[in-house]
C-alpha positions, 0 to 999 in steps of 0.5 A: 539854222544855228547848225547851218550857220556854225558850219558855214562859219567853220568852212568860210575864211575869216573876213579880216584874214589873208584869204579875204581878197581872194574869197570875198572880194575879188571879181569871181569871189563871193560877193560878186557871185551872189550879189554882183558886188558889195558895199561895206558901208551898208553894214559896217558900223550900222548894227542897230541903226535901225533895228529891224524890229523898229524900222521897218517893223515886224510883220505878223500874219493874221491869217494861216495862209500864204502871205500873198493872199493877205492883202486881198483877204484884208481888203475883202473883209473890209468890203464885206463888213462896210457893205454888209455883203452875204455870200448869197449876194455874190454873183462873182469875184474878180481878184487881180494881182501881178503875175508873180502871185498866181505863179505861187498861189497855184491851187485854184481848186483845193481839195485839202488844207494845205492847198487851201493855204496857197489858193487865193480862191479858197481864201476869198471864198471862205471870208465870203461864206464864213466871214472869217479865215482863222485856223478852224477854217483851214481843214479838209472838211471845210475846204470840201464843204459844198458851199465853200466849193461853190463859191471857189467856183465864183472866184476868178484869179488872174494877172492884172496889168494895173497891179503888174505896173505896181512892181514886185515890191508891193502885193497889189491886189484889185478886187471886184465883187459883182452882186446878184442885184447888179451892183459892183463893189471894188477895192484895192490893197497893196499890203495886208493887215499885220505888215509894217504899213498896216500893223496889228494892234495889240488887241488884234494880235490878242484875238489871233492868240485866242484863236490859236489857243482855241484851236489847240484846246487851250483853256480860254481862261488861261489864254486870257491871263497870258494876254493880260500879263503880256500886255503889262510885261515890262512891269512883271517882276518875275518872268516865271509868272508867264511861263507858268501860264504857258504850261499845261 
């Protein structure tokens, strides 16, 4: 990306040079071709007003799957916990979203880990079967487990008119779980855990870090030391204390 940015800078005319009106601003210029026009007031003299890290804030993915699956995964985890749902209790699960999401999450019967990352059916199934969806679950072996494949077949992923009405600035996901005893449990989420709307706490991020470290066979004691040090990073006198922990 830095190399590409430098290449673009070298071939594009300067913003304040004589070519600006011809290349950037004219009716068939760059801004009109790419965005239908431009508004200098949207960026001029606005650096850091606000910083994106502050507003709207950063997004941290709690799950190693496509972000479009995250609202549904977040809500399903919540429903499973508060209702003590077990995989053996589930008759079927219906997951409704805007039509944009099935166009991206195209693997309805995944057979490997990469397909699973873009499969709403797998992401729902693994939460119901294992109660978690960390890196250790996104492997070919787990995807092809008989109990996981059986649960995938109970998940219906479809375009829901109600979710469609919410527009594409949200990732509205509507969940309906039908249990074998006849009970129906419903839930809905517009955004996933880790988004600015529902941010992860420091402890949430630390838990994810521990999971990633374990997946990489990183010593848990060292990973825990990293978490403790980063928690008080502003008071650390020498950043080499952190870099030392991050090397094997």
